[in-house]
C-alpha positions as CSV (number, residue, x, y, z in Angstrom):
1,X,0.1,-0.1,0.0
2,X,1.5,3.3,-1.1
3,X,2.0,6.2,1.3
4,X,-0.5,9.0,1.4
5,X,0.6,11.7,-1.2
6,X,2.2,14.8,0.3
7,X,0.7,18.2,-0.6
8,X,2.3,20.3,-3.3
9,X,4.3,22.8,-1.6
10,X,3.3,26.5,-2.5
11,X,6.9,27.6,-1.9
12,X,8.5,25.1,-4.3
13,X,5.5,24.2,-6.6
14,X,6.7,20.5,-6.2
15,X,4.2,17.8,-7.6
16,X,2.6,15.7,-4.9
17,X,4.3,12.4,-4.5
18,X,3.4,9.0,-2.7
19,X,6.7,7.4,-2.3
20,X,6.9,3.5,-2.4
21,X,9.9,1.8,-1.1
22,X,11.4,-1.3,-2.9
23,X,10.5,-3.5,0.0
24,X,6.7,-2.6,-0.5
25,X,6.4,-3.6,-4.1
26,X,5.3,-7.2,-5.0
27,X,8.0,-9.7,-5.7
28,X,7.5,-12.7,-7.8
29,X,10.2,-15.5,-8.3
30,X,9.9,-18.3,-10.9
31,X,13.5,-19.6,-10.8
32,X,14.1,-18.7,-14.4
33,X,12.7,-15.3,-13.7
34,X,12.4,-12.7,-11.1
35,X,10.0,-9.7,-11.1
36,X,8.7,-6.6,-9.3
37,X,5.0,-6.1,-10.1
38,X,4.3,-2.6,-9.1
39,X,0.4,-2.7,-9.8
40,X,-2.1,-5.7,-9.5
41,X,-0.9,-8.4,-12.0
42,X,-1.5,-12.0,-12.4
43,X,-1.5,-13.7,-8.9
44,X,-1.1,-10.4,-7.1
45,X,-4.2,-8.4,-6.6
46,X,-4.7,-5.2,-4.7
47,X,-7.9,-3.1,-5.6
48,X,-6.2,-0.1,-4.0
49,X,-3.2,-0.6,-6.4
50,X,-4.6,-0.7,-10.0
51,X,-2.4,1.8,-11.7
52,X,-2.4,5.6,-12.1
53,X,-4.1,7.4,-15.0
54,X,-3.7,5.5,-18.0
55,X,-1.0,3.4,-16.7
56,X,-2.2,0.0,-15.8
57,X,0.9,-2.4,-15.4
58,X,4.5,-1.6,-14.5
59,X,6.4,-4.6,-14.2
60,X,10.5,-4.9,-13.7
61,X,11.2,-8.3,-15.2
62,X,14.6,-10.3,-15.0
63,X,15.1,-13.5,-17.2
64,X,18.1,-15.6,-16.5
65,X,20.4,-16.4,-19.5
66,X,18.6,-18.1,-22.4
67,X,15.1,-18.0,-20.5
68,X,12.0,-17.8,-22.7
69,X,8.6,-16.2,-21.8
70,X,6.4,-18.2,-24.3
71,X,4.1,-16.6,-27.0
72,X,0.9,-15.4,-25.1
73,X,-2.1,-13.2,-26.1
74,X,-3.2,-9.7,-25.2
75,X,-5.7,-7.0,-26.6
76,X,-6.7,-3.6,-26.2
77,X,-3.3,-2.4,-24.5
78,X,-0.3,-0.5,-25.5
79,X,2.5,-2.7,-24.3
80,X,5.8,-0.7,-23.7
81,X,9.0,-2.4,-23.1
82,X,12.3,-0.6,-21.9
83,X,15.4,-2.3,-21.6
84,X,17.8,-1.1,-18.7
85,X,20.3,-4.1,-19.1
86,X,21.1,-7.1,-21.3
87,X,19.7,-8.5,-24.7
88,X,15.8,-8.5,-25.2
89,X,14.6,-10.7,-27.9
90,X,11.0,-10.2,-29.2
91,X,8.7,-12.2,-31.5
92,X,5.0,-11.9,-32.2
93,X,2.4,-13.3,-34.3
94,X,2.5,-10.3,-36.7
95,X,5.9,-11.9,-37.9
96,X,8.0,-9.3,-36.2
97,X,11.2,-10.4,-34.3
98,X,14.7,-9.0,-33.4
99,X,16.8,-8.0,-30.5
100,X,17.0,-4.8,-28.4
101,X,20.0,-3.9,-26.1
102,X,20.0,-1.7,-23.1
103,X,18.4,1.6,-23.9
104,X,16.0,0.1,-26.4
105,X,12.3,0.8,-26.3
106,X,9.4,-0.9,-27.9
107,X,5.9,-0.3,-28.4
108,X,3.4,-3.0,-29.4
109,X,-0.3,-2.1,-30.1
110,X,-2.2,-5.1,-29.1
111,X,-5.6,-3.5,-29.9
112,X,-7.8,-6.2,-31.8
113,X,-5.5,-8.8,-30.5
114,X,-2.1,-10.5,-31.1
115,X,0.4,-12.9,-29.4
116,X,3.9,-12.0,-28.4
117,X,6.9,-13.5,-26.5
118,X,10.1,-12.3,-24.7
119,X,13.5,-14.2,-24.5
120,X,16.8,-13.5,-23.1
121,X,19.0,-13.6,-26.2
122,X,22.1,-13.9,-24.2
123,X,23.3,-17.4,-23.0
124,X,25.8,-15.5,-20.6
125,X,24.1,-12.7,-18.8
126,X,20.6,-11.9,-17.4
127,X,18.1,-9.3,-19.3
128,X,16.1,-6.8,-17.6
129,X,13.1,-5.2,-19.1
130,X,10.4,-3.0,-17.8
131,X,7.2,-3.8,-19.3
132,X,4.1,-1.4,-19.1
133,X,0.7,-1.3,-20.2
134,X,-0.9,1.8,-21.1
135,X,-4.7,1.9,-21.9
136,X,-5.3,3.3,-25.4
137,X,-7.7,6.1,-26.2
138,X,-9.6,3.7,-28.5
139,X,-10.4,0.0,-28.6
140,X,-9.9,-2.4,-31.3
141,X,-6.8,-0.9,-33.0
142,X,-4.9,-2.8,-35.6
143,X,-2.0,-4.6,-34.0
144,X,1.4,-3.1,-34.8
145,X,5.0,-2.8,-33.3
146,X,7.4,0.2,-33.3
147,X,10.8,0.3,-31.5
148,X,13.9,2.5,-31.3
149,X,17.4,1.7,-30.0
150,X,19.1,4.4,-27.9
151,X,22.3,4.4,-26.2
152,X,23.8,5.5,-22.8
153,X,24.9,8.9,-24.1
154,X,21.5,9.6,-25.6
155,X,20.1,9.8,-22.0
156,X,23.3,10.9,-20.0
157,X,22.6,13.9,-17.9
158,X,19.3,14.7,-19.7
159,X,15.8,13.7,-20.0
160,X,15.2,11.6,-23.0
161,X,11.7,11.1,-24.3
162,X,11.1,7.6,-25.3
163,X,7.4,7.7,-25.8
164,X,5.1,10.2,-27.3
165,X,1.6,10.4,-28.4
166,X,0.8,9.6,-32.0
167,X,0.8,12.7,-34.2
168,X,3.3,14.8,-32.2
169,X,6.9,15.5,-33.0
170,X,10.0,14.5,-30.9
171,X,12.0,11.6,-29.7
172,X,10.5,8.3,-29.0
173,X,8.1,5.7,-30.1
174,X,4.4,6.6,-30.4
175,X,1.5,5.5,-28.4
176,X,-2.2,5.8,-28.9
177,X,-2.8,7.8,-25.8
178,X,-1.8,11.4,-24.5
179,X,1.2,10.0,-22.6
180,X,4.9,10.5,-22.5
181,X,7.7,8.6,-21.0
182,X,11.2,9.8,-20.1
183,X,14.5,8.0,-19.0
184,X,17.9,9.4,-17.8
185,X,21.3,8.4,-16.7
186,X,22.6,11.0,-14.2
187,X,26.0,11.4,-13.0
188,X,26.5,12.4,-9.4
189,X,25.5,15.9,-8.5
190,X,23.5,16.3,-11.7
191,X,19.9,17.5,-11.6
192,X,16.9,17.1,-14.2
193,X,13.4,18.5,-13.8
194,X,9.9,18.1,-15.4
195,X,6.8,20.0,-15.2
196,X,3.5,18.1,-14.8
197,X,0.5,20.2,-16.1
198,X,-3.0,20.6,-14.6
199,X,-4.8,17.3,-14.7
200,X,-1.8,15.2,-15.1
201,X,0.5,13.1,-13.0
202,X,2.3,9.9,-13.4
203,X,4.5,7.3,-11.9
204,X,8.5,7.6,-11.3
205,X,10.9,4.7,-10.8
206,X,14.7,4.8,-9.7
207,X,15.9,1.8,-11.8
208,X,19.2,1.9,-9.9
209,X,21.2,4.5,-8.0
210,X,20.4,7.0,-5.2
211,X,18.8,10.4,-5.8
212,X,16.8,13.1,-4.2
213,X,13.3,13.2,-5.8
214,X,11.6,16.7,-4.7
215,X,12.5,16.3,-0.9
216,X,12.5,12.6,-0.7
217,X,15.7,10.4,-0.7
218,X,15.1,7.5,-3.1
219,X,17.3,4.4,-3.6
220,X,17.5,1.6,-6.1
221,X,14.1,0.0,-6.8
222,X,12.0,2.9,-4.9
223,X,9.1,4.4,-6.8
224,X,6.6,7.2,-6.5
225,X,3.1,7.9,-7.5
226,X,3.0,11.5,-9.0
227,X,-0.7,12.4,-7.9
228,X,-0.9,16.1,-9.4
229,X,0.5,19.0,-11.2
230,X,3.8,20.8,-10.3
231,X,7.6,20.0,-10.6
232,X,9.5,16.8,-10.5
233,X,13.0,17.3,-9.7
234,X,15.7,14.7,-9.4
235,X,19.4,15.3,-8.2
236,X,21.6,12.2,-8.5
237,X,23.6,11.4,-5.5
238,X,25.5,8.6,-7.2
239,X,25.1,7.4,-10.9
240,X,21.3,6.9,-11.2
241,X,19.2,5.5,-13.9
242,X,15.4,6.5,-14.0
243,X,12.2,6.2,-15.9
244,X,8.8,8.0,-15.5
245,X,5.5,8.4,-17.3
246,X,3.4,11.7,-17.6
247,X,-0.2,10.6,-18.1
248,X,-3.7,12.3,-17.6
249,X,-5.2,11.5,-14.2
């Protein structure tokens, strides 16, 4: 259960956050995989933790070398995969396949229905991928896949947009929703900030490192709901990797 959100400060204009510590997030273990399911998913059910805004699923999955998540069906979600580490191999019923390395992002529109699978392409090292479901603006969309490979320098000491709404300009793959996603790799002492507009909020996750997020100290695996408008400021205390979504509430 997440902490209650703190009120936005009139002095700083910070967005209201509800911090979630790594130890509070549901852990799943299957031998060949490990996972942290941030919202209700599969065997984990919490009616008070069903996502935020258009974001319904946020899973940080790890597969051991060579492990394969078999082909399985979904529909009427925008499946977003971001790769923090390793070699992520994708296949689907549309005939797409390929490998994304660390920094890669993929959007799969599962609209009217499709199957897909995930595999650790490496026989030597684990792969980590963050898989998110965003609820699309309309149902029954034709299934499709879009992906981009970014490198470490693309996100170093800056916010890199990796997801943007269909029909808008800028970096990132497109999504059928008014949602944006950003990643960054910050060196110690470096800060970035993002403004959430009125009626919007989101979800922040510190993939690794240690950082001050608004007035809160977060460490590897900690997260935060963003419950409204205002500034999100992040200052790294050590090398830190982060990801967050900006979505209508």
